[in-house]
C-alpha positions as CSV (number, residue, x, y, z in Angstrom):
1,M,220.2,146.8,-28.4
2,P,217.9,147.1,-31.5
3,A,217.1,144.6,-34.3
4,H,220.2,142.5,-35.5
5,T,220.5,140.3,-38.7
6,F,222.5,137.0,-38.2
7,Q,224.2,136.0,-41.4
8,S,225.4,132.6,-42.6
9,S,228.6,131.7,-40.8
10,N,232.0,130.1,-41.3
11,A,232.6,126.7,-39.5
12,L,232.8,127.1,-35.8
13,T,236.3,126.0,-34.4
14,G,238.6,126.2,-31.4
15,T,237.8,126.1,-27.5
16,I,235.1,128.1,-25.9
17,R,233.9,128.4,-22.4
18,V,230.4,129.5,-21.7
19,P,229.3,131.3,-18.7
20,G,228.5,129.8,-15.3
21,D,225.2,127.8,-14.7
22,K,222.3,130.2,-14.0
23,S,220.6,127.7,-11.7
24,I,223.7,127.1,-9.6
25,S,224.8,130.8,-9.7
26,H,221.5,131.9,-8.0
27,R,221.6,129.2,-5.3
28,S,225.1,129.8,-4.5
29,L,224.4,133.4,-3.7
30,M,221.3,132.5,-1.7
31,F,222.9,129.7,0.4
32,A,226.1,131.5,1.0
33,S,224.0,134.5,2.3
34,L,222.4,132.0,4.9
35,A,225.6,130.7,6.2
36,V,227.6,132.5,8.8
37,G,230.9,133.5,7.7
38,E,232.6,134.1,4.3
39,S,231.9,131.9,1.2
40,T,233.6,132.5,-2.0
41,I,232.2,131.8,-5.5
42,Q,234.2,131.4,-8.7
43,G,232.7,131.3,-12.2
44,L,229.5,133.0,-11.2
45,L,227.2,133.9,-14.1
46,E,227.1,137.8,-14.2
47,G,224.0,138.2,-16.2
48,E,221.1,140.5,-15.0
49,D,219.1,137.7,-13.5
50,V,221.8,136.7,-11.1
51,L,222.8,140.3,-10.3
52,A,219.1,140.7,-9.3
53,T,219.6,137.8,-6.9
54,A,222.7,139.3,-5.5
55,S,221.1,142.7,-4.9
56,A,218.1,141.1,-3.2
57,M,220.4,139.1,-0.9
58,R,222.2,142.4,0.0
59,Q,218.8,144.0,0.9
60,L,218.2,141.1,3.2
61,G,221.5,141.7,5.1
62,A,224.1,139.8,3.3
63,Y,227.5,141.6,2.4
64,I,228.3,140.5,-1.3
65,E,231.2,141.9,-3.4
66,R,233.2,140.9,-6.4
67,D,237.0,141.2,-6.5
68,D,239.1,142.3,-9.3
69,A,239.9,138.6,-10.2
70,G,236.1,137.8,-10.7
71,T,235.7,135.9,-7.5
72,W,232.6,136.8,-5.4
73,H,232.9,137.1,-1.6
74,V,229.8,136.6,0.5
75,H,229.5,137.2,4.2
76,G,226.2,135.6,5.2
77,A,223.6,137.1,7.5
78,G,222.7,133.6,8.8
79,L,219.6,131.5,8.6
80,G,216.7,133.2,10.6
81,S,218.7,136.5,10.9
82,L,217.7,138.1,7.6
83,L,216.7,141.5,7.7
84,E,213.3,142.7,6.6
85,P,214.0,144.6,3.3
86,K,213.4,148.3,3.3
87,Q,212.0,148.5,-0.2
88,A,210.6,146.2,-2.8
89,L,212.9,143.4,-4.0
90,D,213.1,144.0,-7.7
91,M,213.7,140.6,-9.4
92,G,214.0,141.9,-13.0
93,N,213.3,139.1,-15.5
94,S,214.2,136.1,-13.2
95,G,211.4,133.7,-12.2
96,T,214.1,131.4,-10.6
97,S,215.1,134.1,-7.9
98,T,211.5,135.2,-7.3
99,R,210.2,131.6,-6.7
100,L,213.2,130.5,-4.6
101,L,213.2,133.8,-2.6
102,M,209.5,133.4,-1.9
103,G,210.2,130.1,-0.5
104,L,213.1,131.3,1.5
105,L,211.3,134.3,3.1
106,A,208.1,132.3,3.7
107,S,209.6,131.0,7.0
108,H,211.0,134.3,8.2
109,G,208.6,136.5,10.3
110,F,208.5,139.7,8.1
111,N,207.1,141.2,5.1
112,A,208.7,141.5,1.6
113,T,207.3,142.9,-1.6
114,F,208.5,141.4,-5.0
115,T,208.4,143.3,-8.3
116,G,209.7,142.4,-11.7
117,D,209.9,143.6,-15.3
118,A,206.9,143.3,-17.6
119,S,207.7,139.9,-18.7
120,L,208.1,138.4,-15.3
121,S,205.0,140.2,-14.0
122,G,203.0,138.0,-16.4
123,R,204.3,134.7,-15.1
124,P,202.3,132.6,-12.6
125,M,203.4,132.5,-9.0
126,N,200.3,130.5,-7.8
127,R,202.3,127.2,-7.9
128,V,204.5,128.4,-5.2
129,I,201.8,130.4,-3.2
130,E,199.9,127.3,-2.8
131,P,202.4,125.2,-0.7
132,L,203.9,128.1,1.0
133,S,200.5,129.2,2.3
134,Q,200.0,125.7,3.7
135,M,203.2,126.4,5.6
136,G,201.8,129.5,7.3
137,A,202.8,132.3,4.9
138,S,200.3,134.6,3.5
139,F,200.3,136.5,0.2
140,E,198.8,139.6,-1.6
141,A,199.3,139.0,-5.3
142,S,198.3,140.9,-8.4
143,Q,195.4,139.5,-10.5
144,G,196.2,136.0,-11.6
145,G,198.7,135.3,-8.9
146,T,201.4,137.5,-10.6
147,L,203.8,140.2,-9.4
148,P,203.9,142.7,-7.8
149,L,203.2,140.5,-4.8
150,M,203.5,140.9,-1.0
151,L,204.5,138.0,1.3
152,R,204.0,138.0,4.9
153,G,206.4,135.3,6.3
154,A,205.4,132.9,9.1
155,A,207.5,132.4,12.3
156,P,207.4,129.7,13.0
157,A,206.3,128.1,9.7
158,V,204.6,124.7,9.7
159,P,206.4,121.7,8.1
160,I,204.4,120.0,5.3
161,T,204.7,117.1,3.0
162,Y,203.8,118.5,-0.5
163,R,203.3,116.4,-3.7
164,L,204.3,118.5,-6.8
165,P,201.2,118.6,-9.1
166,V,203.5,119.7,-12.0
167,A,207.3,118.9,-12.4
168,S,208.9,122.0,-11.4
169,A,212.5,122.5,-9.8
170,Q,211.5,126.0,-8.7
171,V,208.4,125.0,-6.7
172,K,210.4,122.0,-5.2
173,S,213.2,124.3,-4.2
174,A,210.8,127.0,-2.7
175,V,209.3,124.4,-0.5
176,L,212.7,123.1,0.6
177,L,214.0,126.6,1.2
178,A,211.0,127.4,3.3
179,G,211.8,124.1,5.2
180,L,215.3,125.4,6.0
181,N,214.1,127.7,8.8
182,T,211.0,125.7,9.7
183,P,211.1,123.4,12.9
184,G,210.7,119.7,11.9
185,I,210.8,117.9,8.7
186,T,209.5,119.3,5.5
187,S,209.1,116.9,2.6
188,V,208.5,117.2,-1.2
189,I,207.2,114.2,-3.3
190,E,208.5,114.5,-6.9
191,P,206.4,112.4,-9.6
192,V,209.0,113.3,-12.1
193,A,212.6,113.9,-11.2
194,T,213.6,117.6,-11.8
195,R,217.0,119.4,-11.6
196,D,218.5,118.7,-8.3
197,H,221.0,121.5,-7.8
198,T,219.1,122.7,-4.6
199,E,219.5,119.3,-3.0
200,R,223.2,118.9,-3.9
201,M,224.2,122.3,-2.9
202,L,222.1,122.4,0.3
203,T,223.9,119.2,1.4
204,G,227.3,120.9,0.4
205,F,226.5,123.8,2.7
206,G,225.6,121.4,5.6
207,A,221.9,121.0,5.6
208,T,220.5,117.6,6.5
209,L,218.6,116.0,3.5
210,E,217.1,112.6,3.0
211,I,216.3,111.5,-0.4
212,G,214.4,108.2,-1.0
213,E,211.6,106.6,-2.8
214,Q,207.8,106.3,-2.0
215,N,205.5,104.4,-4.2
216,G,208.0,104.8,-7.1
217,E,208.2,108.6,-6.7
218,R,211.0,110.7,-5.3
219,L,210.7,111.8,-1.7
220,I,212.9,114.7,-0.5
221,S,213.0,115.5,3.2
222,I,214.9,118.5,4.8
223,H,215.5,119.0,8.5
224,G,214.7,122.5,9.6
225,E,216.4,125.1,11.6
226,A,219.6,124.1,9.7
227,D,223.1,125.4,10.5
228,L,224.7,126.3,7.1
229,K,228.5,126.6,6.9
230,P,230.4,128.8,4.4
231,Q,231.8,127.1,1.3
232,H,234.1,127.7,-1.7
233,V,231.8,127.3,-4.7
234,I,233.1,126.7,-8.3
235,V,230.2,127.1,-10.7
236,P,230.1,124.8,-13.7
237,G,229.3,126.0,-17.2
238,D,225.6,126.4,-18.0
239,P,224.4,123.4,-20.3
240,S,221.5,125.7,-21.4
241,S,224.0,128.3,-22.7
242,A,226.3,125.5,-24.1
243,A,223.3,124.3,-26.1
244,F,223.4,127.1,-28.6
245,F,226.9,126.4,-29.5
246,M,226.4,122.7,-29.5
247,V,223.5,123.0,-32.1
248,A,225.5,125.7,-34.2
249,A,228.4,123.4,-34.5
250,L,226.3,120.3,-35.4
251,I,224.5,122.2,-38.3
252,I,227.3,124.4,-39.8
253,P,229.4,122.4,-42.0
254,G,233.1,121.9,-41.1
255,S,232.5,122.9,-37.5
256,D,234.6,121.1,-34.7
257,I,234.5,123.0,-31.3
258,V,235.3,122.0,-27.7
259,I,233.1,123.6,-25.0
260,E,235.0,123.6,-21.7
261,N,233.6,122.9,-18.1
262,V,229.9,122.1,-19.0
263,G,227.7,121.0,-16.0
264,M,226.4,117.4,-17.0
265,N,224.0,116.9,-14.1
266,D,221.6,114.2,-15.4
267,T,218.6,116.3,-14.4
268,R,219.8,119.0,-16.8
269,A,221.8,117.3,-19.7
270,G,218.8,116.0,-21.6
271,I,219.8,118.1,-24.7
272,V,223.1,116.1,-25.1
273,H,220.8,113.0,-25.2
274,A,218.4,114.4,-27.7
275,L,221.1,115.7,-30.0
276,R,222.8,112.3,-29.9
277,Q,219.4,110.7,-30.8
278,M,219.4,112.8,-33.9
279,G,222.7,111.6,-34.9
280,G,224.8,114.5,-33.3
281,R,228.4,113.9,-32.6
282,V,228.7,115.0,-29.0
283,E,231.6,113.6,-27.1
284,E,232.3,114.0,-23.3
285,L,236.0,114.5,-22.5
286,D,237.7,114.6,-19.0
287,Q,234.5,113.8,-17.1
288,R,235.0,114.9,-13.6
289,E,233.0,116.2,-10.5
290,V,233.4,119.7,-9.1
291,G,231.5,120.7,-6.0
292,G,229.1,117.7,-6.2
293,E,228.1,118.4,-9.7
294,P,229.4,116.3,-12.7
295,V,231.3,118.4,-15.3
296,A,232.8,117.5,-18.8
297,D,234.4,119.2,-21.8
298,L,232.2,118.6,-24.9
299,R,233.7,118.2,-28.3
300,V,231.0,118.9,-31.0
301,R,231.5,118.1,-34.7
302,H,229.2,119.0,-37.6
303,S,226.8,116.1,-38.1
304,A,224.2,115.0,-40.7
305,L,221.1,115.2,-38.2
306,T,217.9,113.0,-38.7
307,G,214.6,113.9,-37.2
308,A,213.3,112.1,-34.2
309,D,210.5,111.6,-31.8
310,I,211.9,113.3,-28.7
311,D,210.9,111.3,-25.5
312,P,208.6,113.5,-23.3
313,A,210.5,111.9,-20.3
314,L,213.6,114.2,-21.3
315,V,211.3,117.4,-21.0
316,P,212.3,118.3,-17.2
317,S,216.0,117.8,-18.0
318,M,216.0,120.1,-21.1
319,V,213.0,122.3,-20.7
320,D,215.0,125.6,-21.5
321,E,216.8,123.9,-24.5
322,F,213.7,123.2,-26.7
323,P,213.9,126.4,-28.6
324,V,217.4,125.7,-30.0
325,L,216.5,122.0,-30.4
326,F,213.7,123.3,-32.8
327,V,216.5,124.9,-34.8
328,A,218.5,121.6,-35.1
329,A,215.1,119.8,-36.1
330,A,214.7,122.3,-38.8
331,L,218.0,121.3,-40.4
332,A,217.7,117.7,-40.0
333,E,216.8,115.0,-42.6
334,G,213.1,114.0,-42.0
335,T,210.5,114.9,-39.2
336,T,211.0,115.7,-35.5
337,R,208.1,115.5,-33.2
338,T,208.1,117.0,-29.6
339,T,205.2,116.5,-27.1
340,G,204.8,117.1,-23.5
341,L,205.9,120.7,-23.7
342,E,202.9,122.6,-22.1
343,E,205.3,124.1,-19.5
344,L,206.9,126.1,-22.4
345,R,203.8,128.2,-22.9
346,V,204.4,129.9,-19.5
347,K,208.1,130.8,-19.7
348,E,209.6,134.2,-20.6
349,S,207.2,133.9,-23.7
350,D,205.0,131.2,-24.9
351,R,208.1,129.5,-26.5
352,I,205.9,127.0,-28.5
353,A,203.9,129.7,-30.4
354,T,206.9,132.1,-30.6
355,M,209.3,129.6,-32.0
356,A,206.7,128.3,-34.4
357,A,206.1,131.8,-35.7
358,A,209.9,132.7,-35.7
359,L,210.9,129.5,-37.6
360,S,208.2,129.7,-40.1
361,L,209.2,133.3,-40.9
362,A,212.8,132.1,-41.4
363,G,211.6,129.4,-44.0
364,A,211.2,126.3,-41.7
365,D,208.3,123.7,-42.1
366,V,206.7,123.9,-38.7
367,E,203.3,122.6,-37.4
368,E,202.2,123.7,-33.9
369,H,200.3,121.7,-31.4
370,E,199.0,122.4,-27.9
371,D,201.9,120.5,-26.3
372,G,204.8,120.8,-28.8
373,L,206.0,121.2,-32.5
374,T,206.2,118.9,-35.5
375,I,209.1,120.1,-37.8
376,R,210.0,118.9,-41.1
377,G,213.7,119.4,-41.6
378,T,215.7,120.7,-44.8
379,G,218.0,117.8,-44.7
380,G,221.0,120.3,-44.0
381,E,219.9,122.6,-46.8
382,P,220.1,126.2,-45.6
383,L,216.9,128.0,-44.4
384,R,215.5,130.7,-46.6
385,G,215.9,133.5,-44.0
386,T,213.7,136.2,-43.2
387,A,212.5,138.5,-46.0
388,K,213.9,141.9,-46.4
389,G,212.3,144.1,-43.8
390,A,210.8,141.4,-41.8
391,S,212.1,140.4,-38.5
392,V,211.5,137.5,-35.9
393,E,209.6,138.5,-32.9
394,T,211.5,137.5,-29.7
395,K,208.7,138.6,-27.2
396,L,211.6,139.9,-24.9
397,D,212.8,136.3,-24.3
398,H,216.4,135.6,-24.2
399,R,216.4,132.0,-25.4
400,I,214.2,132.8,-28.5
401,A,216.7,135.6,-29.5
402,M,219.7,133.2,-29.3
403,S,218.0,130.3,-30.9
404,M,217.2,132.4,-33.9
405,A,220.5,133.8,-33.9
406,V,221.8,130.3,-34.5
407,A,219.1,129.7,-37.2
408,G,220.6,132.8,-39.0
409,L,223.9,131.1,-39.3
410,V,222.6,128.4,-41.6
411,S,220.3,130.7,-43.7
412,R,220.6,132.0,-47.3
413,D,219.4,135.5,-46.6
414,G,220.1,135.9,-43.0
415,V,217.8,136.0,-40.0
416,S,216.8,139.4,-38.5
417,V,215.9,139.4,-34.7
418,D,213.8,142.3,-33.5
419,D,215.6,142.8,-30.1
420,T,218.8,141.2,-29.0
421,A,219.0,143.0,-25.7
422,P,217.3,140.2,-23.7
423,I,220.3,138.1,-24.2
424,A,222.0,139.8,-21.5
425,T,219.7,138.3,-18.9
426,S,221.4,134.9,-19.1
427,F,224.5,135.2,-21.7
428,P,226.0,138.5,-21.8
429,T,229.0,137.3,-23.8
430,F,227.0,135.4,-26.4
431,M,227.7,137.7,-29.4
432,D,231.4,138.0,-28.7
433,L,231.7,134.3,-28.4
434,L,229.8,133.5,-31.5
435,S,231.9,135.9,-33.7
436,G,235.1,134.6,-32.0
437,A,234.4,130.9,-32.7
438,A,233.4,131.8,-36.4
439,G,236.8,133.2,-36.7
């Protein structure tokens, strides 16, 4: 899909449902593929990243199919019984599947080659190569520790205790997944809590995990040679996808929407806290638990937002939502400051620099720092929009494209986005939902 211009919008109303959580979708396919017997998955996110995981698990010996009602059926190959892939595992744009699968295969005694698209091939893998090498796996990576990459798994792998040098759910998960097929107990020490879907779901599938504290830090231990049992998984709505509609409803006058079935896991819902801190009216209705994950329906109404200093402690629980939070800040009254965002520089794009350039082009007052942005908001006045013939560079990053689409909805002259195709990696129904809610 080529460039697209997003114009100022009517109020958003009604009830919508966003696609399934991407993190949980990846893991449900992987863990079901390790259980012996049939698992079913409902609400799976059917974006390109998750389909890349399904394709990789098929190459490793799992039988995976989708029925006409949209339920996915997975007949697992069994932990330790995965097949050596006959060709390279093409991970597309998905950093999550790549890092998790590297962990999973590190304790299986065969070789696997990982490839990806141009964006993924620029992303660093050394942070997972380091602990997995300690467990006995070996790697031949491209320059700078990037894809294409060949992994030689260890059988048996060696259990380790690994302290995360940087808060990363993907690195934590990679080590825990390697520990699944490793004799003994593998442990991860987490200085800052990160999203805990791996721990919750592995426990649900029957693995033995212990979660405690050591010197004020989180200690997660997994017992190896696990015997995973098939499950029926219901995937909650992705808070990262809901975030675009939350911000749009907060900044478009007259909006009042309900977003159903949103995952409200504490390690993921930082965006709700940050928007409330800025005066956003976000109400949780019908709080419930589904498959070990907290879920709620969110009612979001147009609000006069005020600038705020966003607590860096929230970063791990909303790292992917900062691009759209920057848009909310651009419409708030006063100044919003964000710090501690170095991790955003190694996402699908350098999200600090890319959003600073994009919002400035659309008429926002933005100052870039090494670890975040300072944004002086308009107090609710529409953004100027992009000049005729100018369009925002998304750098092939789906979250930049969707964030700037939201900015276009509150602009005078519209915001042109150079390429909306990357949106399909995480949110294939975004454009349809947006036009539906704006009536």
